[in-house]
C-alpha positions as CSV (number, residue, x, y, z in Angstrom):
1,M,-182.5,203.6,-36.7
2,K,-184.6,206.1,-38.5
3,K,-187.3,203.2,-39.3
4,I,-188.2,203.4,-35.7
5,F,-189.6,206.9,-36.1
6,G,-191.8,206.7,-39.3
7,G,-191.1,203.3,-41.0
8,I,-193.3,201.0,-39.0
9,N,-196.8,200.0,-39.9
10,L,-198.3,200.5,-36.4
11,T,-201.7,198.8,-36.6
12,W,-204.2,198.8,-33.8
13,P,-203.5,195.3,-32.7
14,K,-199.9,196.2,-32.2
15,I,-200.8,199.2,-30.2
16,I,-203.0,196.9,-27.9
17,I,-200.3,194.3,-27.6
18,M,-197.5,197.1,-26.8
19,A,-199.8,198.5,-24.2
20,L,-200.5,195.2,-22.5
21,I,-196.6,194.3,-22.5
22,M,-195.7,197.8,-21.0
23,G,-198.5,197.5,-18.4
24,I,-197.5,194.1,-17.2
25,Y,-193.7,195.0,-17.3
26,T,-194.2,198.1,-15.2
27,A,-196.5,196.3,-12.7
28,L,-193.9,193.5,-12.2
29,V,-191.0,195.9,-11.5
30,C,-193.2,197.5,-8.9
31,I,-194.1,194.1,-7.3
32,I,-190.5,192.7,-7.2
33,P,-188.8,194.3,-4.0
34,S,-185.2,193.8,-5.4
35,L,-185.9,196.0,-8.4
36,L,-186.7,199.1,-6.2
37,D,-184.2,201.9,-6.7
38,T,-182.9,200.5,-9.9
39,S,-183.2,201.5,-13.6
40,F,-185.7,198.9,-14.2
41,H,-188.1,200.5,-11.7
42,D,-187.7,204.0,-13.0
43,I,-190.4,203.5,-15.7
44,A,-192.9,203.4,-12.6
45,V,-191.6,206.7,-11.2
46,T,-190.8,209.1,-14.2
47,F,-191.7,209.7,-17.9
48,E,-188.8,209.2,-20.0
49,V,-189.7,205.8,-21.3
50,W,-193.3,206.9,-21.7
51,V,-192.1,209.9,-23.8
52,F,-190.3,207.5,-26.1
53,F,-193.4,205.5,-26.6
54,G,-195.4,208.6,-27.2
55,I,-193.0,209.9,-29.9
56,F,-192.8,206.3,-31.5
57,I,-196.6,206.2,-31.8
58,I,-196.8,209.8,-33.1
59,M,-194.2,209.2,-35.8
60,N,-195.6,205.9,-36.9
61,S,-199.3,207.1,-37.2
62,K,-201.1,208.0,-40.4
63,S,-202.8,211.2,-39.6
64,N,-203.3,213.7,-36.6
65,V,-206.5,211.9,-35.5
66,D,-204.9,208.5,-35.8
67,S,-201.9,209.7,-33.7
68,A,-204.2,211.2,-31.0
69,L,-206.4,208.1,-30.7
70,K,-203.6,205.7,-30.7
71,C,-201.7,207.6,-28.0
72,F,-204.8,207.8,-25.9
73,V,-205.6,204.2,-26.2
74,F,-202.0,203.1,-25.5
75,F,-202.1,204.8,-22.1
76,L,-205.8,204.0,-21.4
77,I,-204.8,200.3,-21.5
78,S,-201.4,200.4,-20.1
79,Q,-201.7,202.7,-17.0
80,P,-204.7,201.2,-15.2
81,L,-203.1,197.8,-15.8
82,V,-200.0,198.9,-13.9
83,Y,-202.1,199.5,-10.7
84,L,-204.6,196.6,-11.1
85,L,-201.9,193.8,-11.4
86,Q,-200.3,195.2,-8.2
87,V,-203.5,194.9,-6.0
88,P,-203.1,191.3,-4.9
89,F,-199.5,191.8,-4.1
90,K,-199.5,195.0,-2.2
91,E,-200.7,196.0,1.3
92,D,-202.5,199.1,-0.1
93,G,-204.6,196.7,-2.3
94,W,-207.2,198.6,-4.0
95,Q,-206.2,201.8,-2.5
96,L,-203.4,201.8,-5.2
97,L,-206.0,203.1,-7.7
98,S,-206.3,206.3,-5.8
99,F,-203.1,207.2,-7.7
100,Y,-204.6,206.5,-11.2
101,P,-206.7,209.8,-11.5
102,F,-203.4,211.6,-12.1
103,W,-202.5,209.3,-14.9
104,F,-206.1,209.4,-16.4
105,G,-205.6,213.1,-16.7
106,L,-202.4,212.6,-18.6
107,T,-204.2,210.0,-20.8
108,V,-206.8,212.5,-21.7
109,L,-204.2,215.1,-22.5
110,C,-202.8,212.5,-24.9
111,L,-205.5,213.5,-27.4
112,P,-204.4,217.0,-28.0
113,M,-200.7,216.2,-27.5
114,G,-200.9,213.3,-30.0
115,Y,-202.8,215.5,-32.5
116,I,-200.2,218.3,-32.3
117,G,-197.2,216.0,-32.0
118,Y,-198.1,214.6,-35.5
119,Y,-197.0,217.9,-37.0
120,L,-193.4,216.6,-36.3
121,K,-193.7,214.5,-39.4
122,K,-194.3,217.8,-41.5
123,D,-190.5,218.3,-40.9
124,K,-190.7,222.1,-40.7
125,W,-188.4,224.3,-38.6
126,W,-190.9,225.1,-36.2
127,G,-191.3,221.4,-35.4
128,L,-188.4,222.1,-32.8
129,F,-191.0,223.9,-30.7
130,I,-192.9,220.6,-30.4
131,L,-189.9,218.4,-29.9
132,C,-187.9,220.6,-27.3
133,P,-190.4,220.5,-24.6
134,M,-190.2,216.6,-24.8
135,I,-186.5,216.8,-24.7
136,L,-186.8,219.1,-21.6
137,L,-189.0,216.6,-19.9
138,V,-186.5,213.7,-20.5
139,G,-183.7,216.1,-19.4
140,D,-185.3,216.6,-16.0
141,S,-185.3,212.8,-15.5
142,Y,-181.6,212.9,-16.7
143,L,-180.9,215.4,-14.0
144,Q,-182.7,213.5,-11.5
145,Y,-181.2,210.2,-12.2
146,L,-177.5,211.5,-12.7
147,N,-177.9,212.8,-9.2
148,R,-179.1,209.4,-7.8
149,F,-176.4,207.6,-9.8
150,L,-173.6,209.8,-8.2
151,F,-175.1,209.3,-4.8
152,A,-175.3,205.5,-5.1
153,I,-173.1,204.2,-8.0
154,P,-174.0,202.2,-10.0
155,Q,-177.7,202.5,-9.5
156,H,-179.8,204.2,-12.2
157,L,-176.9,204.1,-14.7
158,L,-179.1,202.5,-17.5
159,T,-181.7,205.3,-17.1
160,V,-179.0,208.0,-17.1
161,I,-177.5,206.6,-20.4
162,F,-181.1,206.1,-21.9
163,C,-182.0,209.8,-21.2
164,A,-178.8,211.1,-22.7
165,V,-178.9,209.0,-25.8
166,T,-182.6,209.7,-26.5
167,M,-182.4,213.3,-26.0
168,V,-179.8,213.6,-28.7
169,A,-181.2,211.0,-30.9
170,Y,-184.7,212.4,-31.1
171,P,-183.7,215.4,-33.3
172,L,-181.1,213.5,-35.3
173,L,-183.6,210.8,-36.2
174,I,-186.8,212.7,-36.5
175,F,-185.9,215.9,-38.5
176,K,-184.4,216.3,-42.0
177,N,-184.9,220.0,-41.8
178,K,-181.4,221.5,-40.9
179,V,-182.7,224.4,-38.7
180,A,-184.9,222.1,-36.7
181,K,-182.2,219.3,-36.5
182,I,-179.3,221.6,-35.4
183,V,-181.2,223.8,-33.0
184,S,-182.9,220.8,-31.3
185,T,-179.6,218.8,-31.1
186,V,-177.8,221.8,-29.6
187,F,-180.6,222.4,-27.0
188,A,-180.4,218.7,-26.0
189,G,-176.6,218.9,-25.8
190,L,-176.6,222.0,-23.6
191,L,-179.1,220.4,-21.3
192,I,-176.9,217.6,-20.9
193,V,-173.9,219.6,-20.2
194,V,-175.5,222.1,-18.0
195,F,-177.3,219.4,-15.9
196,T,-174.1,217.4,-15.6
197,I,-172.1,220.2,-14.3
198,I,-174.9,221.1,-11.8
199,C,-174.8,217.5,-10.5
200,F,-171.0,217.7,-9.9
201,I,-171.0,221.2,-8.5
202,K,-174.1,220.7,-6.2
203,P,-174.5,217.1,-5.6
204,S,-177.6,215.7,-4.1
205,V,-177.7,215.6,-0.3
206,Y,-180.2,213.5,1.6
207,E,-181.3,215.3,4.7
208,T,-183.7,213.8,7.2
209,I,-184.6,213.4,10.9
210,M,-182.8,210.3,12.1
211,I,-183.5,210.4,15.9
212,T,-185.4,212.5,18.2
213,S,-184.3,213.2,21.9
214,G,-186.3,211.2,24.3
215,G,-188.2,209.5,21.4
216,S,-189.0,205.8,20.9
217,N,-185.2,205.0,20.8
218,N,-185.0,206.4,24.5
219,V,-182.0,208.4,23.7
220,I,-181.4,211.9,25.1
221,F,-179.3,214.7,23.9
222,E,-179.3,218.5,23.5
223,K,-177.6,221.4,22.1
224,G,-173.9,221.2,22.9
225,D,-173.8,217.3,22.9
226,K,-171.8,215.4,20.4
227,A,-173.2,213.4,17.4
228,Y,-171.0,212.3,14.4
229,L,-170.7,209.7,11.7
230,E,-167.3,207.8,11.9
231,D,-167.0,207.9,8.0
232,E,-167.6,211.5,7.0
233,T,-167.4,210.7,3.2
234,V,-170.9,209.1,3.7
235,G,-172.2,212.4,5.2
236,T,-172.4,214.4,8.5
237,V,-175.1,214.8,11.2
238,T,-176.1,217.8,13.3
239,I,-178.0,218.3,16.5
240,E,-180.8,220.8,16.1
241,Y,-184.0,221.9,17.7
242,E,-187.1,221.2,15.8
243,E,-189.7,223.7,16.6
244,S,-192.7,221.6,15.2
245,I,-192.1,218.8,17.7
246,E,-190.5,220.9,20.4
247,T,-187.5,218.8,20.9
248,Y,-184.0,218.2,19.7
249,V,-183.3,215.9,16.8
250,I,-180.3,214.6,15.1
251,K,-180.6,215.4,11.4
252,S,-178.6,213.7,8.7
253,H,-176.8,215.2,5.6
254,F,-175.9,212.0,3.5
255,K,-173.7,212.7,0.5
256,K,-173.5,209.1,-0.7
257,A,-174.9,205.6,-0.1
258,G,-172.9,203.4,2.3
259,E,-172.4,202.1,5.9
260,T,-170.9,203.6,8.8
261,N,-171.5,204.2,12.6
262,L,-173.4,207.0,14.2
263,V,-172.1,207.9,17.6
264,I,-173.9,210.0,20.1
265,E,-172.3,211.4,23.3
266,N,-174.3,213.4,25.8
267,K,-173.3,215.6,28.8
268,Y,-174.1,212.8,31.1
269,G,-171.4,210.5,29.7
270,D,-173.9,208.2,27.9
271,V,-172.5,206.9,24.5
272,Y,-175.0,205.6,21.9
273,R,-173.8,203.7,18.9
274,Y,-175.8,202.9,15.7
275,K,-174.8,201.2,12.5
276,V,-176.2,203.2,9.7
277,T,-176.8,201.8,6.3
278,N,-177.8,204.6,4.0
279,K,-179.5,204.0,0.8
280,Q,-181.1,206.3,-1.7
281,Y,-183.4,208.5,0.3
282,S,-183.8,205.9,3.0
283,Y,-181.7,204.5,5.8
284,V,-181.6,201.8,8.3
285,L,-180.5,202.2,12.1
286,D,-179.2,199.2,13.9
287,R,-178.5,199.9,17.5
288,Q,-175.2,198.4,18.7
289,L,-175.6,197.1,22.1
290,G,-173.7,195.2,24.7
291,E,-175.0,192.6,27.0
292,L,-178.1,193.7,29.1
293,K,-176.8,194.3,32.6
294,G,-178.5,193.6,36.0
295,L,-179.8,196.6,37.9
296,D,-177.2,196.2,40.6
297,Q,-174.6,196.9,37.8
298,L,-176.2,200.2,37.0
299,I,-177.2,201.9,40.3
300,S,-176.3,201.9,43.9
301,Y,-179.3,201.6,46.2
302,D,-177.6,200.6,49.5
303,V,-178.5,203.9,51.1
304,L,-182.2,203.0,50.8
305,D,-181.6,200.4,53.7
306,K,-182.3,203.1,56.3
307,Y,-185.7,203.6,54.8
308,I,-186.7,200.1,53.8
309,D,-185.8,196.4,54.1
310,P,-184.6,194.9,50.8
311,V,-186.4,191.9,49.3
312,E,-185.1,190.6,45.9
313,D,-187.4,189.7,43.2
314,K,-185.5,188.1,40.2
315,T,-186.4,185.6,37.6
316,E,-183.5,183.2,37.3
317,D,-181.4,183.4,34.2
318,D,-183.5,186.0,32.6
319,K,-182.0,189.4,32.9
320,T,-184.8,191.1,31.0
321,L,-187.1,190.5,33.9
322,Y,-184.7,191.7,36.6
323,Q,-186.0,194.0,39.2
324,V,-185.4,194.7,42.9
325,S,-188.4,195.4,45.2
326,Y,-188.3,196.9,48.7
327,N,-191.0,196.7,51.4
328,E,-191.4,199.9,53.3
329,K,-190.8,199.4,57.2
330,K,-193.8,201.4,58.1
331,G,-197.3,200.9,56.3
332,E,-198.1,198.9,53.3
333,G,-196.2,200.8,50.7
334,L,-194.0,199.0,48.2
335,F,-191.1,200.8,46.8
336,Q,-189.8,199.3,43.6
337,V,-186.8,199.8,41.2
338,G,-186.7,198.2,37.9
339,I,-185.4,198.4,34.3
340,F,-188.3,199.8,32.3
341,A,-186.7,199.6,28.8
342,F,-183.4,198.6,27.1
343,A,-182.5,200.3,23.9
344,G,-186.2,201.3,23.3
345,K,-187.5,197.8,24.1
346,D,-189.7,196.5,26.8
347,V,-187.5,194.3,29.1
348,V,-190.5,192.0,29.7
349,N,-191.9,191.5,26.3
350,G,-189.5,192.9,23.9
351,E,-192.0,195.3,22.3
352,E,-191.2,199.0,21.5
353,A,-191.3,201.0,24.8
354,S,-191.2,204.8,24.6
355,A,-190.3,206.3,28.0
356,E,-191.3,209.7,26.5
357,Y,-194.9,208.5,26.0
358,I,-195.0,207.2,29.5
359,I,-193.4,210.3,31.0
360,G,-196.0,212.5,29.1
361,E,-198.8,210.6,30.8
362,L,-197.6,211.5,34.2
363,T,-199.9,213.9,36.3
364,N,-198.5,216.5,38.6
365,S,-195.3,215.9,36.7
366,E,-192.0,217.6,37.7
367,T,-188.2,217.2,36.7
368,V,-185.7,216.9,39.5
369,E,-181.9,216.6,39.1
370,V,-180.5,213.5,40.9
371,D,-176.8,212.6,40.8
372,G,-176.4,214.9,37.8
373,R,-179.3,213.6,35.7
374,P,-182.9,214.7,35.1
375,F,-185.5,212.5,36.9
376,Y,-189.2,212.7,35.7
377,F,-191.4,212.5,38.8
378,G,-195.3,212.2,38.8
379,Y,-198.3,210.0,39.3
380,T,-200.0,207.2,37.3
381,G,-203.2,205.6,38.0
382,S,-206.9,206.6,38.6
383,E,-208.2,208.3,41.7
384,E,-211.6,206.8,41.0
385,V,-210.4,203.3,41.9
386,Q,-207.8,204.7,44.6
387,D,-205.0,203.3,42.6
388,V,-202.6,206.2,42.4
389,V,-198.9,205.2,42.1
390,A,-195.9,207.5,42.4
391,K,-193.4,207.1,39.5
392,A,-189.9,208.4,38.5
393,Y,-188.2,207.7,35.2
394,V,-184.7,208.4,34.3
395,Y,-182.6,207.7,31.1
396,Y,-179.3,206.0,31.8
397,G,-177.3,205.0,28.6
398,D,-179.2,202.4,26.7
399,Y,-181.4,201.9,29.7
400,V,-184.6,203.5,31.2
401,I,-184.9,202.9,34.8
402,V,-188.2,203.2,36.7
403,F,-188.9,203.9,40.4
404,S,-192.4,203.4,41.9
405,M,-194.2,203.8,45.1
406,H,-197.4,201.7,45.8
407,N,-199.6,201.9,48.8
408,G,-201.5,198.7,48.6
409,D,-205.1,199.1,47.3
410,D,-205.1,202.9,48.3
411,K,-203.5,205.9,46.5
412,V,-200.1,207.2,47.6
413,T,-200.4,210.0,50.1
414,S,-198.6,213.4,49.7
415,K,-196.3,212.2,52.7
416,Q,-195.5,209.1,51.0
417,Y,-194.7,210.9,47.7
418,E,-192.3,213.3,49.6
419,D,-190.7,210.1,51.2
420,F,-190.6,208.5,47.7
421,K,-188.8,211.5,46.2
422,T,-186.3,211.4,49.1
423,M,-185.7,207.7,48.5
424,V,-185.1,208.2,44.8
425,K,-182.7,211.2,45.4
426,S,-180.5,208.8,47.4
427,V,-179.8,206.7,44.5
428,K,-176.2,206.8,42.9
429,F,-175.2,205.8,39.3
430,L,-172.3,203.4,39.0
431,K,-169.9,204.9,36.4
């Protein structure tokens, strides 16, 4: 093993071939999606493997200058190759090269680091001050990946083992000087012990905002409502007010990777369910839905008969297009009730439909409570073309229901708007 650090004739052709191989390998692990969040991909994220190659080059060089130049050329070839080979396969394309200036800065620093690092070969006691910072850098990776391993066993296990082994191996294989070897080895061992204790005492917790109230999911909740994960070994969730976006959010506190269900229950009696697949610093939400119901199974609008004559408008065998329209008895107005969205999707085209955005576009908007729920009233359209429509939206479980009042080619009058509000207020929800 000691031959690795000082017993190899490291010629320039070998440096170039080694740089090409490592550049190609690192690019490949970035291109293959299945290798993401595995030990094989860690070389593209942190420094532990590159530290190994740096020490390997230093210990097999012939002089300070030789060490500095070989370290510089190795990284000068390998690092841009990592980005260039990814360009045809990634959406970012040539923009990937915007990450290279950081690595170019480190590549330039390889000149003084390679020059100073060569003094490790002098085997003096003060050589520990050169090696220990390198051990500390690898120790940082050990701490990071042990946390990730414990969060999502067995991912990153190989990197954890590699870091621990090399931290101890470097002083044992590089130094003959007893002081340098003992102090450096003890330093490495202490780092491993301390970082391991930290990982078990204070394990990693993945915190992120999962859902916003009234956001693209069309889910509403506030302080005092209930939200929980069915399997609390995976983690917990809390409802908090987020000042930056001025709304309530559900924040996750994941303790390990796994699958569970997120349940949200608001004060209106709505229950939302999501399947949660929690990975390493990412998650997938899959809304759990029943069959899309017709409008007549959600609300009662019989009381509207005293205002308007019912005329049904329904596309056969397609509930996603279901709506009921009513012609006003007096005037050319048209009062409509329809399902605007189901679980955040437009019922007509299946695209994402955020009621929050539409409500935000209402003019002269106001919130009125109807049958125990907040309704968002206002106008849409343009007065320049005399096409102003009265609108009202309400969240109801997985649904967003829309009410509207049209006045032919003219704008809705203030009298019609008041009539519209009266009509909407007469609606009752079917429990």
